[in-house]
N, C-alpha and C positions, 0 to 999 in steps of 0.2 A: 504494500500500500504506500502511496505517496505521503511523505511526512509533511504535515501542515502545521502552521503556527496560528495562535489565536488572533481574532479580529479585535484586539484590545485598543482602547483609547480613541474610539471613533465617535462616541457620544459627544455632541457639540461640534463635530467636524461638518463642514459644508461640502457636499459633492454636487458640483454643478450649481443648480439653484435650490438644492435640498439640504436642509440642516437636520442632522440626525438627532432625535430627541430621546428615543427609547429603544432598547433591544427587545424584540418580540420573540424571535426564535433563533437558535444557534445550532448549526450542524457542521459537519466536517467540510462540506464543499460549498456552503453558502450560509449567510446569516441575513435575517430579515429585521428591519428597523422601522419604527414609526418616524417619519421625516416630514418636515414642514417646508413648503415652498416659500422661499424668502421674498418672492415677488407678490404672490397672491395671498399668502398666509394659510392656504389650504393644506390639509394633512394628506400624506400619501404613504403607501407601503413600499419600502425600498429594499430590494434584495441585492446584496453584494455577493458576487461569485468569486470563489477562490480559484486562482490559477497557480499551479505548482511553481515554486521559485526556481526549480532546477530545469525548467523547460529551456531548450536551446532557443536563441533569439529567432531563428528561422521558423521553429515550431510555434513559438509564441505569435509570430505574425500571422501564420496560417490559422491558428485558433481564433485570434481576434477578428480575422476576416470572416470566419465561419460564424462567430458570434453575431457580427453585424448583419450577415445575411439572414440568420435565423430570427434575430430581433426584428428586422425589417418585415419579414413575412408575418410574424405574430402581431406586430403593431398594426398591420393592415386588416386584421380581423375586426369586423364591426358587426356585432350580433347582440340582440337584446338579452341573451342568456350567457354571454361570455364577459367576464371581468376583463376590461381592455388593458393592454400594455400601452400606457399613455406617453412614456418617455423611456429613454435608455441612454447610457453614456459610459465613460471610462474614467476611473479615478487613478491618478498617479501621485504617489506620496512624495512630498518634498524631502530631499536628502537621500532618496533611494538611488544609489549610483548604478543599480542593475537595470534601471529602466523598466521596472515591473509596473504594470497597470492592471487594475481590477475592474472588470465590467460590472455594471449594476443595471437593474430593471426597476421601473416605476409603475405601480398600479394604484388605483384609488384606495384610500383608507375609508371604509364605509362602516355604517352601523349595520352589521350583519353577523349571523351566527353560522358556524359550520353545520352541515347536515349531520355529521357524526355526533356533535354535541346534543342536537335536538333528539336524535334517536336514543342516546344514552339517558336522557332525562325523561322522555315521554314514552319510550318503547316503540314497537313497530307501528307502521302507518296502515290505515285501511286501504282497500284495493283502489278506491277512487283517488285518494291523495297520492298514492304510489304511482298510479297511472299518469296523473298530472305532472309530477316531478319527472317521471321517466320520459314523457314527451319533451319536456324542456331540455333535459340533458341530451337526449338523442338528437334534437334539433340543433343544438350547439355543436355536437360532434359531426353531424352531417355537413354542416356549413364549413367547419374547419377542415374536414377531409377533402372537401371540394376545392379548398385553397391549399392543398398539399401539406397540411399541418396535422400531425398526430399528437395526441396528448401524452401518451406513454406512462402516465402516472395518475390516471383518473381514480378518484376515491370520494368517499363521503366527507373527508376532511378538507379537500380543496374545492368543494362545492358548497356555496354559501347561500343562505336564505336572507334576502334583503328586507327592508322595512315594508315593502309591498307584498311580502310573502311569495315572491318569485325567486327562482334560482339563478345564481351566477357561477359559472364554472371558471375556475382560475388556473393559472400556471400552465397554459398550453406551451409546449416546446421547452419548458425549463429543464426537465430532466435531460433532454438531448444536449442542451447547451452545457450542462454540468458534466455530463459524461465525456463529451469531446475535449473539454479542457483539462480534466483531472486524471484521466488514464487509470482509473481504479479498476481492479479486477471485477469481473461480472458478478462474483459472489457478494460484492459490496453494494450492488445496486439497490437491494431492498433492505439493507441493514441500517439504514438511516444516514448513510454517508451523503446522499444527495438531498437530504431533508425529507425523505419519504416518511410517512406517518403511520399511525396505528391502523388506518383503514386501507392503506395501499395494498393492491392486489397484483402481484407479478404474474403475467401470463407465462406458460411453460417456455415459450420461445425466448422470452426475456431472461429467464433463469439459465437457459442453455446457451445464451449468447448468439441466438440465431436471428434471422431477418424479421423485422416487424412490419406490420401493415395495419389497415383499418380493423382487421380481425383482432388485433392486440387490444385496441380500445373496446371492442365488443366484449372481450373476456372480462375486462374490468367493469363494464356496464352490467354484465350478468351478475357479478359479485355485488355491485351496488344494489341491484334489484333484490337480491337475496337478503341483504341486510335491511333494506327498507321494509320488506314484508315480514321478517322474523325478529328484527332487533339484534341479530347475531351475525357474526362473520361466518362464511361458509366453512372455513377451516380454523382450528385453533391448535397450537402446539406449544410445548414448553421451550423448545430451542428453535433457532433460526433454521438449522439444517432439517429438522423434522417438519417444519412448516413448508419448506421448499419441496420436500418429498411428497407431501400431501398434494400440493399444487401439480406436481408432475404425475402422480400415480393414483391418488384416492378419488373415488366417486363422490359426487356432491351429495351431502346428506339431504334427505327429503325435507321439503318445507313443512310437511305435516308432522315432523318430529318436534316442531316448535308451535305450529298452529293447525288446528283441526278444521278451521272454517275456510281454508283456501282450496280452490279447485285443484285436483290432482294433476290436471293437464299443465299447470304452471311448472311442475317439476321438469317437464320436457323442454320448456323454453330455457330454464336455467341450465339444464344439462347441455343443450345445444350451444348456448352462448358461451359456456365455459368448457367446451370440449377440449381435450388435451391436444388434439391435432388441429391446427388452424383451419384445415380444409373441412373439418366437421362443423365449424361454427357458421353463424350468420356472417355475411360479409359486411353488412352495413348496420349501424346502430338503429336506424329507422325501422329495420325489419324486426328487431327485438320489440320495439314499442308497438308496432302494428300487431304482431303475434300476441302480445300480452292483452291488448284491448279486444282482440278477436275472441279471447277466452273469457275475460271477466265482464265484458259488455258488448257482445256481438251485435246487438240491435241499437246501440247508441248512435243516433243520427246527429247529435250535436258535435261530435268529434270528427274532424276531417283526417283521414289516414295520412301519415307522413309519406310524402312522395320522395322516393330516393332520387336525389339529384344526379344528373349525368353531365358529362362534359358538353359544354355548349358547342354548337356546330361552327360558330364564328371564331375561326382561328384556333380552335381547340382550347380556348381559355375556360377556366372554371366558371360555372354559373352559380352565383350566390343562392343558397338554399332558401333563405327566408328574408322577407322584406318587413319593414315596420320600424318600431322604436329602437333604433340602434344608437350607440354612443352616449347613452344617458347615464350609464353606470348604475341604474336602478334608483336614482334619486333626482330630485328637482334642484335647480339652481347651481349645478356644478359648472365649473369653468373649464372648457376643453383646453388642452395643452398641445401645441404643435409637436408632432413626432419628428425626431431627428432622423435624417437620412445620411448624415455624415457624422462619424464619431470624432469628438474632440478629446484632447487629453487635458483633464482638469486637475490642477495642482492644489493640494490641500495646504492651507495656511498653518503657521505656527510650528512648522517642522514636524508634524505628526507623521510617523512612519506607519504605513499600512502593512499589516501582516495577514496571513490567511488563517482560517478558523480550524481549530481542533475540536474534538468532542468537548462540549461545554455545557454550561448551565443556563437555563432560561426560566425565569419565574413567571412571565406573563404568557398565558395560554390563550390562543384564539384572538380574534378581533371582536367577537360578539359577547365575550364574558366567559366566566368559569362555570362549570357545572355545579360547583359548590359556592355558597355565599360567603363573602369575606367578612371576617370579624373585625371590629375596631379595637380589640384588645391589644395591649402593648406589653404583655407579660414576657419576661425573659425566660422562655422555655428552653429546655435542653433534654436530650434523649435520656430515657430511664431504662430500667431492666425489663419492664413488662408493659405491654400496651393496654392491659385490662384496667378498668377504673376500679379504685377502691370505693366501696360504699360506706358512707359514714353518717351517723346521726348527729354529729357535732356541728358547730357553726362553721361558716365559710372561712377558710384561711387562705392567704396568698392571693395573687392576682387572678381574677376570674377570666377564664378562656372563653366560656360560653355558658348558656343555661340549657338544661334538658328540654325546656319548652320550645327552644329555638331549633331543635334538631328532631324532627319526627322520625319514627321508625323507618329504616331503609333510606336514610339520607345522611348528609355529611355537612360539616361546617369547618372553614379554615380559620386559623389564628396566626398572628404574627410571631415569628421567631427572631429575636434581636440579633442583628449582625448577619442576617441571612435573607436573601431575596425570596426564596421559596418558603411558603408557609408550613405550619403544622396543620394536620387535618384530623378532626374528630369524627368518627363514624358511629352512628346509632344502628347496631345490628338488629336483625329481625328477631333475635332471641332476647332482646331487651338490654344487652350489654352495650356499654360505651367503650370504644377503644380509640387510641390516638397514635399517630405516626408522624415522622418527618416526611413531608410529601415528596422529597427529592428522590427521584428514581435512581436506583443503585447501578443502572447501566451507564447513562450519559448525563444525568443531572436534571432532566426536565421535571417539572412538577406534575405529579399524577393527579387524576380526577376520579371522583367516585361515580360509577355507573349504577343507577338504580335498576336498570334492566338486567345487568349481569351480576349485580351485588359484588363488584370487584373494583379495586383501584387500578385504573388504566393509564398508561403513559401515552400521551398524545403524539409523541415524537417517534418512538421506535418499537411500538407494538408490545412492550412488556405489560404483564398483568399480575396483580398481587391479590391474595385473598385476605381481607381484613379479619375475617372470622377465625383464621388460622395463623395469627401473628404475622400477617402480611407475607405469607409464604409465596414463592414464585409459582404462578399458574402457567404463565407463558413467557418465554425469553424475548429478547436476548439477555435480560437481566438474569443473574445467577444467584443473587443473595437477596433476602427479604428487605423490606423497608426498615429503617431504624425506628424502634418503638419509642413512645413517649409516655411515661407514667403519669396518670391523671387520677384525681379523686372526685367522685360525685357526692356532693353534700346533700343533707336533708332538704335544704331550701331549693335544690335543683341546680345550684352553682357547680360548675366544673372547673377545678383548678389543677395546676400542675403539681405532681408529687403524690 
C-alpha cells in the first residue's frame, strides 16, 4: 500500500475561493471538509484527494490530466437527482519544493440526510416509498450512463434525502479519480481507503479487478433495493475477507427472511440485479425499476415506465435521459458557480504544507445529523472497566451525562468527552440495561452510530459493527477489538453519571 501522511493543518486554509472550516470525514485517499466560499459566503462540501508523494513527475502529470478530464465530465452532469460537482481545482502548498499539488472537488453543502441514516432510524420502507426512491436513483444512473459516467460506489450513504424529500445521488466518478491517483491494491478498494462507507457494495468484478460497466452500478442498485425493503444489508461478515467471499460466492438471502409481506417475485429481481456474473444481470438501472413496479403495482397508471435511453442518432452523442428541474441542488435561492475548464495551481498562504491523509479520526458524521442526539453535558468522562451501569438508590453524584427519561428503550444518546472530538455514547438496551462506550471505532477512529433497526453500533466509514449488549463485541470487521467501555451509574432520580 502507498504510504500516506495526514491532511493536518488545513482548517483555516483557503483553497481557491474556499476557506476550510471543519473536517467532516477523513480517509486514506481523501478527506472531506465543510468550506465557505469567500466571495458569496455560501457553504460547500470540499473533498481533497491524496496523490502519493512518490509519484514520478511524468506520472503525476498524467494523473492530473486524467483528473481534469474526469472532473470535466462529472461537472457536466445536470440532473434533478444528482448532487452536482459545482467546482474543482488544484491546491499546491507553499514551501513544497517537490511541486506536489492536490486536486479537490466542490459540491453543495445542503440540509440533507443520508438514506442509510434514515433506514437505521426508521427501519425498512414500504413498497410504495421504495419504488419512488428506486425510480429517482435509476433515473440519475441512466442519465449519467448516457454521459459515459459510472458511479462505481453507489450506496445508501452517498444518496441523500433533501428538504423536499427527494433524493440526490452524490460522488459520481470519485472512486475512479481516487483509484487512478493512488495505485492501491484492489483489495483496498472496499476497505475504506477510498472513503467507501458502511453501505458500499462491491460488485464481484470490482473485487476481482476486472472491467466494469453499467452492470456494476446495477449490482449496487440491487443491494440498495434490498436494504430499503428489509433495513438490512444483503451480506454481513465479521472480516473484510469473509464479506468479499460472500459477494463472490453466496446466494442472496430471501427478502422474506426479514419481511413476510413482500411478494416472493421480488427475490428474482434482487437475484438478477446482483448476479455474480455481469452477463446475468440487468444491463440498465431503469430495467430494475421497471421490473420492480411490474410486480408491486402492475396496474399503476400514474407511473410512466423508465425509458432506457439510447445513443442519439445525431453524431452518436449521448441523449440526456430526463428533462426538468436541473441544477437547483434541491433547494431554493442557491447561487450557481461557474465550473472550471482549466485547472489553476492555487498556492496556500502562511507557509502551510499540505500532506496526504492516513487512517484518521473524524467526529462529525453525515451532513444531515447523527442518528443519536447530542448531549450538552461537559463531564470529563474516561473509559472504565465495564460498560454496564451500576444501579443505585442514592443521590446523584458527579456530572450528569444524561437522564433515563431522555433515552427510550432501543435508543442511544451521546455525551461529550473532554479533550476528544468523538463523543461517548449511552445505549438503553431492550432488556432494560444502560451501557456506555467511547464511540471511537477501534478500526480507523470514526464515531459509531446506534442503529435501532439492527440494535448495533455501526461505523459509518468502514463497515464495522459492534454489539452493545455484549460489551461492544465485534459483529463485523474490519475492526478486530471491541469499543472501549465507559463505566456509568444510574441513580434513583434517573440521572446517569460516570463511574
